[in-house]
N, C-alpha and C positions, 0 to 999 in steps of 0.2 A: 497508803493503805497498809495496815498491819498484816503480818502473816498469821493466819488463823487456820490451824490444821484440823481437818474433818475428823480424824480418828481419836482426837483428844476430848476429854471432859473439861469443862471450865467452871470456875466459881465467879460470882459477880464481883468478888474482890480481886480478880485478875490473876488467880493461880490456875494452872493447868494440871491435869492428871493423865498419865499414860499407864495402863494396866499391863503388868507382866505376870505370867504364871498364875492367873486368876485372882490372886489376892495380894499382889505387891503393887503399890501405887508409887510411881515415880512422879515427883512433884516439882514444879518450877513456877516462875512468873511468866506471863504472856509477853509476846513481842510488843503488844500495845503498851503494857505496863512499863517495860524497860525503856521504850521510846518516850513515854511521858515523864519518867523519872530523870532521864538524861544519864550522864556518866555515873555508873554505880561504883562506889568506892569501898563498901563494906556490907557484910551480912552478919546478923546474929541469928543462929539457927539452933534448934533443939539438939541435945546430945544423942548419940546412939543409945539405945535401950530406953530412951525417954518416951512417955506416952504423949500423943497429941490427940486433940478432940476436934471433930468437924465443927467449923465455924468459930473456933477459939483461936486466940493469938498464939502463934508458934515462933515468932521472932520478928526481926526488923530488917529492912533494907535501907541503907544510907546511900544517897546520891549526893552529888555536889550541891544541889539546891534544896534537898529535902530529906526527911527520914519518914519512912512509911512502915506501917505494920504489915506483917505477913500472917495470913489466916490459913489454918490447916483445912484443906478441902475434904479430908477423910479422918476417921478415928482409927487409931492403932498405935503400934510400936515402931519407932524410928529404928530401922535396921542398917541404914547407911547414910552417910553425909558426903556430899561432893566436896572433897577437900580442895580440888582444883578451883572451884567457885569461891571457896573461902580465901585461898591464897591469891587468886587472880579474879576479883569480882567482875572486871570488865568483860570476862568471857560471856557473861549473861547478856551484855549489850550486843555482843557479836553473834551469839548462837544460843538463844534462850531455850530452844526445844531439844537440842542434842547435848552438846558439851556443857551447856549452862544449867542443867537440872540442879536442884538443890538437895532434896532428901528422898529417900525411899522408905516407905511405910508399909509394914505388914498390916493390912486392913483387918480390923475387928469384924466388920460387917460390909462386905462388898455391895450389898443392896443400897448403902449410902450413896453410891454413885448416881442413883436415881434423883438425888437432891441437887445434883449439879446440872449445868446447862450444856446444850449441844453447841457445836461451832456456829450454826446458823443463829441460835438464840444469843450467843456471845456477840456476834456481829451486830445484831440489833441493839444489844445492851450498850455497846460502845459507839453506836451511831454510824456504823459502817455497812449495815445490812440493807 
């Protein structure tokens, strides 16, 4: 069973969001996603100060067996990138929700979070609910 945290928002594309300071979205990929991908070897992420748009491609994750697209769960400006995850992508396999976050986005419209799904809905989505 995948670890699915109640306090997070989820996208159907397997990204998660944790909100800090009302308008900062910390974004990563779910435990389910990293386990399906296998050993992660590389990320391509947007640059700081770059804008991302909800539902649009924001980068890629490369694992030993596949390359997958990453979709932004929110719209806004990238204000920080997790350099540790870029330097050591395996950290996302080990700790996808804490050390393995990917980017921080200053959200343009926090109401967009209503377009994401709850932990319970995500469990249903991946067949673990």
